[in-house]
C-alpha positions in Angstrom: 4.9 42.5 -35.7 7.6 41.3 -33.2 5.4 41.7 -30.6 2.9 39.4 -32.3 5.5 36.8 -32.6 6.4 36.9 -28.8 2.4 36.6 -27.9 2.3 33.7 -30.5 5.4 31.9 -29.2 4.1 32.5 -25.4 0.7 31.2 -26.3 2.4 28.2 -27.9 4.6 27.6 -25.0 1.3 27.6 -22.5 -0.4 25.1 -24.8 2.3 22.8 -24.8 2.8 23.0 -21.2 -1.0 22.5 -20.6 -0.9 19.5 -22.8 2.0 18.1 -21.0 0.6 18.6 -17.4 -2.7 17.0 -18.6 -0.7 13.8 -20.2 0.1 11.3 -17.4 -3.2 11.5 -15.3 -5.2 11.2 -18.4 -3.4 8.1 -19.5 -3.5 6.7 -16.3 -7.3 7.3 -15.9 -7.9 6.1 -19.8 -5.9 2.7 -18.9 -7.6 2.1 -15.5 -4.7 1.6 -13.6 -1.1 3.1 -12.5 1.8 1.4 -13.8 4.6 1.7 -11.0 8.2 0.6 -10.9 9.4 -0.8 -7.4 12.8 -2.7 -6.5 13.2 -6.6 -7.2 12.3 -8.1 -4.2 13.4 -6.2 -1.2 11.5 -7.1 1.9 10.0 -4.2 3.8 10.1 -2.1 0.7 8.8 -4.2 -2.3 7.9 -7.8 -2.3 5.3 -10.3 -2.9 3.5 -11.8 0.1 2.5 -15.4 0.6 -0.5 -14.5 -1.8 1.5 -13.0 -4.5 0.4 -9.5 -3.7 3.3 -6.9 -3.5 3.8 -4.9 -0.4 6.0 -2.8 1.3 7.0 1.0 2.2 7.7 1.7 -1.5 4.6 -0.2 -2.6 2.5 1.6 -0.3 3.6 4.9 -2.4 2.1 3.2 -5.5 -0.9 2.2 -4.0 -1.5 5.7 -2.1 -1.2 7.3 -5.7 -3.7 4.9 -7.0 -5.9 5.6 -4.0 -5.9 9.4 -4.8 -6.7 9.0 -8.4 -9.1 6.3 -8.4 -10.3 5.6 -4.8 -8.9 2.1 -4.9 -5.1 1.1 -3.9 -5.4 -2.0 -6.1 -5.6 -0.5 -9.2 -1.9 -0.8 -9.8 0.4 -2.8 -11.7 3.5 -3.3 -10.0 6.8 -3.9 -12.3 10.0 -4.8 -10.4 12.9 -3.1 -11.9 16.7 -3.6 -11.4 19.0 -0.7 -10.4 20.2 -0.7 -13.8 17.0 -0.6 -16.0 14.8 1.4 -13.4 15.5 4.9 -15.0 15.2 3.6 -18.7 11.5 2.1 -17.9 10.5 5.5 -16.4 11.8 7.7 -19.3 10.2 5.5 -22.1 7.0 5.6 -20.4 6.7 2.1 -19.3 5.9 3.1 -15.8 4.0 6.3 -14.5 5.9 6.5 -11.4 9.1 5.1 -9.7 9.0 4.3 -6.2 12.2 2.1 -5.8 14.7 2.8 -3.1 16.3 5.5 -5.2 18.6 8.1 -3.9 18.0 11.8 -4.8 20.9 13.1 -6.2 21.6 16.4 -8.3 22.6 14.6 -11.5 19.5 12.4 -11.5 17.2 15.1 -10.5 18.9 17.6 -13.4 20.4 15.5 -16.0 18.4 12.6 -16.4 15.2 14.1 -16.9 13.4 13.1 -13.7 11.7 14.9 -10.8 11.9 13.7 -7.4 8.5 14.2 -5.6 9.6 13.9 -1.8 11.7 11.5 0.3 9.8 8.6 1.9 13.0 7.1 3.8 15.9 8.8 5.0 18.7 6.5 4.8 22.8 6.0 4.6 25.1 3.4 3.2 26.6 0.6 5.3 28.3 -2.6 5.3 27.1 -6.3 6.6 29.6 -8.7 7.3 29.5 -12.4 8.8 30.6 -12.4 12.4 33.2 -15.1 11.6 35.0 -12.3 9.8 36.2 -10.8 13.1 35.8 -7.2 12.0 33.8 -4.6 14.2 34.5 -1.7 11.9 34.6 -0.6 8.1 38.0 0.6 8.7 39.2 -3.0 9.1 38.0 -4.0 5.5 41.2 -3.4 3.7 41.7 -6.2 1.0 38.0 -7.3 1.4 35.9 -8.5 -1.4 32.4 -6.4 -1.6 29.5 -7.3 -3.1 27.8 -4.2 -4.7 24.8 -3.4 -6.9 25.8 -2.0 -10.3 24.6 1.3 -11.6 24.1 2.6 -8.2 25.5 5.4 -6.1 26.5 2.9 -3.9 29.3 1.9 -6.1 30.4 5.5 -6.2 30.3 5.9 -2.5 32.2 2.5 -2.0 34.8 4.0 -4.2 34.9 7.1 -2.3 35.2 5.6 1.2 37.9 2.9 0.7 39.9 5.7 -1.2 39.7 8.2 1.5 40.5 5.6 4.2 43.8 4.4 1.9 42.3 0.8 1.9 42.2 -1.8 -1.4 39.1 -3.7 -2.1 37.6 -6.2 -4.7 34.6 -5.3 -6.3 31.8 -8.2 -7.2 28.9 -6.8 -8.9 25.7 -8.0 -8.6 22.5 -6.7 -10.6 19.9 -7.2 -8.1 19.3 -7.7 -4.1 18.3 -11.2 -4.9 21.4 -12.0 -6.5 23.5 -10.4 -4.2 21.8 -12.1 -1.2 22.6 -15.7 -3.1 26.4 -14.4 -4.0 27.0 -13.1 -0.2 25.2 -16.2 1.3 27.4 -18.8 -0.7 30.7 -16.8 0.4 31.5 -15.3 -2.8 32.3 -12.0 -1.4 33.2 -11.0 2.3 31.2 -7.9 2.6 27.8 -6.9 1.4 27.3 -3.0 1.0 24.2 -0.8 0.3 21.7 1.5 2.0 21.5 0.2 5.9 17.7 -0.3 5.3 18.5 -2.6 2.4 21.2 -4.5 4.7 18.3 -5.5 7.3 16.1 -6.4 4.6 18.9 -8.7 3.0 19.6 -10.2 6.0 16.3 -11.4 6.9 16.6 -13.5 3.6 19.8 -15.3 4.6 20.6 -18.7 5.8 22.1 -17.8 9.1 20.6 -13.8 9.6 21.7 -14.1 13.3 25.5 -14.7 12.2 25.5 -11.2 10.4 26.2 -7.8 11.6 25.7 -4.4 10.2 28.9 -2.4 11.1 28.5 0.8 12.7 29.7 3.1 9.9 27.2 5.0 7.6 29.3 6.6 4.9 26.6 8.5 3.0 23.6 10.5 3.2 21.0 8.5 1.0 17.7 10.3 0.7 15.4 7.9 -0.8 12.1 8.7 -2.6 9.8 8.3 -5.5 10.2 10.0 -9.1 8.0 10.8 -12.1 9.2 12.0 -15.4 10.0 15.9 -16.2 7.6 18.2 -18.0 4.4 17.0 -16.4 3.9 19.4 -13.3 0.4 18.3 -12.7 1.5 14.6 -12.4 4.5 15.3 -10.3 2.2 17.6 -8.0 -0.3 14.5 -7.4 2.8 12.3 -6.6 4.1 14.8 -4.1 1.2 15.9 -2.7 -0.2 12.3 -2.0 3.3 11.2 -0.1 2.6 14.7 2.0 -0.9 13.6 2.5 0.4 10.5 4.4 2.8 12.5 6.3 0.6 15.0 7.4 -2.0 12.5 8.3 0.4 11.1 10.9 1.2 14.4 12.3 -2.4 15.1 12.8 -3.5 11.9 14.5 -5.4 10.8 11.4 -5.4 7.1 10.9 -6.8 4.4 8.7 -8.8 3.5 11.7 -10.6 6.9 12.8 -10.6 9.0 9.7 -14.3 8.7 9.4 -14.5 10.3 13.0 -12.6 13.2 11.8 -15.3 14.9 10.0 -16.5 16.1 13.4 -13.0 17.8 14.0 -12.8 21.5 14.8 -9.2 21.5 13.1 -9.0 23.2 10.1 -6.0 21.2 8.8 -7.6 18.2 9.5 -11.0 19.3 7.6 -9.2 20.4 4.5 -7.1 16.7 4.3 -10.1 14.9 4.5 -11.8 16.9 1.8 -14.5 18.4 4.2 -13.3 22.0 3.5 -11.4 23.9 0.6 -10.7 22.8 -2.6 -7.3 20.9 -2.4 -8.6 18.1 -4.9 -9.8 20.4 -7.4 -6.2 22.3 -7.4 -4.8 18.7 -8.3 -7.3 17.5 -10.9 -8.9 15.0 -8.3 -11.7 14.1 -6.1 -12.2 16.0 -3.0 -11.7 13.2 -1.0 -8.4 12.2 -2.7 -6.5 12.6 0.6 -9.3 10.7 2.6 -9.0 7.6 -0.1 -5.1 7.6 0.6 -5.2 7.2 4.4 -8.4 5.2 4.4 -7.0 2.7 2.2 -3.2 2.9 2.7 -2.9 4.8 6.1 -0.8 7.3 7.3 3.1 7.4 6.8 3.5 5.9 10.4 1.3 2.9 9.7 3.0 2.2 6.7 6.5 2.6 8.4 5.3 0.4 11.1 3.5 -2.4 9.1 6.5 -2.7 6.7 9.5 -2.0 8.5 9.1 -2.1 12.1 7.0 -5.2 12.5 8.8 -7.3 9.9 12.3 -6.1 10.3 12.6 -4.3 13.4 13.7 -1.1 12.1 12.8 1.8 14.3 12.1 5.3 13.2 15.3 7.1 13.8 15.8 9.8 11.2 12.4 8.7 9.6 10.5 9.9 13.0 8.2 13.1 12.5 10.0 16.3 12.8 8.2 17.0 16.4 9.6 13.7 17.5 13.3 14.7 16.5 13.3 12.9 13.2 13.6 14.6 9.5 9.9 13.6 8.4 8.2 16.9 7.6 5.6 18.1 4.8 4.7 21.6 3.9 1.3 22.7 5.1 -1.8 21.5 2.9 -3.7 24.7 2.6 
């Protein structure tokens, strides 16, 4: 009898797991679009262009997942979120995926009920100052007023750094990058701190960008990546392998321009990615050409990086180069 109860409990757990796995993908398909959360405008990562179409490195993750599911990268509803509200809108189900320059930490991964599905930008926290301040190092910022977004790891890193250096500072809290840029530009704080990528993005929006310098110190590790809710393994796998497909495509030399020519390749890894061999799509619950649709419509990781960050903000690959080029970008094999 006890054994029967164990079997029943196991069967019930399996049924619940299966239902959970099917949930988000079915919901997205029934709705006809992906709901994706991004940053409030942060040039290079998520911002509307002149035609009011959202674009950026993080937006490309949203569009890539839409391309994997629908074959159409535009079947996305973009929802800008502040650092304070981003987790709430994901947990509530208002969005299906959060791709918003969010740092992967233990507490967020374990205690908040989320699952990070990869890293699409390796970053670190830095400091932006006006040249008129006359400093060349963060160690000279004792007594400075510092603009910092609330509800972020940036706040905690700032406190740790100044404490370790034995320095004092005054916090000037801001809710969004846009607000922070305005406050900093008006001179209401001496320093702006966030991820270094965000500093370059913010600097491009200021009234006198050439008068601003990013100090050399990087005071933290900030692995930024997209995340989904816990409890839906299939949806997490789809988001994870969509990002991996963009990374692998670059490694294999597959681009949005040449992918149609790759059907004649003799490389099994290429043929698996474009859906000419294997059953990768079936394993994910997607069409065989899911990864083809991602690369064809959005591009590989390098194309996305160049278009959104190098060409617009002059951000070089650095740590975000492919592993074979001395960077940290690396994806597990697709086989």
